[in-house]
N, C-alpha and C positions, 0 to 999 in steps of 0.2 A: 518430452518431459515437461511437466508443468511447473509453475512456481511452487514455493513451499514456505511454511512458517518454520523457523528454527528457534528453539528455546535455548538460552544460554545463561550461564552464571556470570554475574558482573559483581565481583566482590561478594558481599553478603546478600545481594539482591539477585533477582532473575529478570530477564528481559526477553523479548522475542523480536525477530526481524523477519520481514517478508522479502523473499528473493524471487526474481523473475526467472523465466525459462533459461536465460543465459547466466544465471547466478548473480546478476546485478542486484545489489541491495536497494529495494524500493522504499522500505520504511523500517524504522526501529522504534520500539515501544519505550515508554517510560519504565521505571523500576517497579518491581513487584516484590513483596516480602518473602514469597515462597513460590515454588514451582507450580503448585496447584492454582494459585492466583494468576500466574502467567498463562497457564493452559485455559483457564476460564475466560481470560481476556481474548485469547486467540479465537475461542468459540464465538464470543460476542462479535468480534470483527467479522468472522466468516458469515454470521447470520445477517449482519446489517450492511456490509460494505457494498454489495451488488446493487442495492436499491437506494443507496445513500445519495443525497443531493450534494452538489459542489457549492459551497458558500464562500465567496471571495471576500475575505476580510483584510486584504492588502490595500495599500494606498496606490499601487501601480495600476495604470490603465490596463484594461482587458486585452489580451493577446488572442488571436484566432487559435482555436484548438487544432492541433495536428497530432495524429496518431498513425499507427501502422495501417489503419483502414482508410485514411483520408488520402486524396490525391490532389495535386494542384488543379486549379480550375481548368487549365488547358487539357487535362487528361480525364476530366469527369465524363462519365457516360451520358449520352443524351437521353 
């Protein structure tokens, strides 16, 4: 099963959240005035996210990236 976008009501507004394969919440949107606006935002995220750059605007020093596909140096293939 892949991740999914979930649209939900938040009072008088609508939001969406992106969940991973394990149902972990990865991101939550801001508020939208109606469901159609939330769906439109999901479509824009789907179109732009895969090619999006990472821009670090934090004041923290950069940390090495680690993900499910990375291995410690001692385990890297030669």
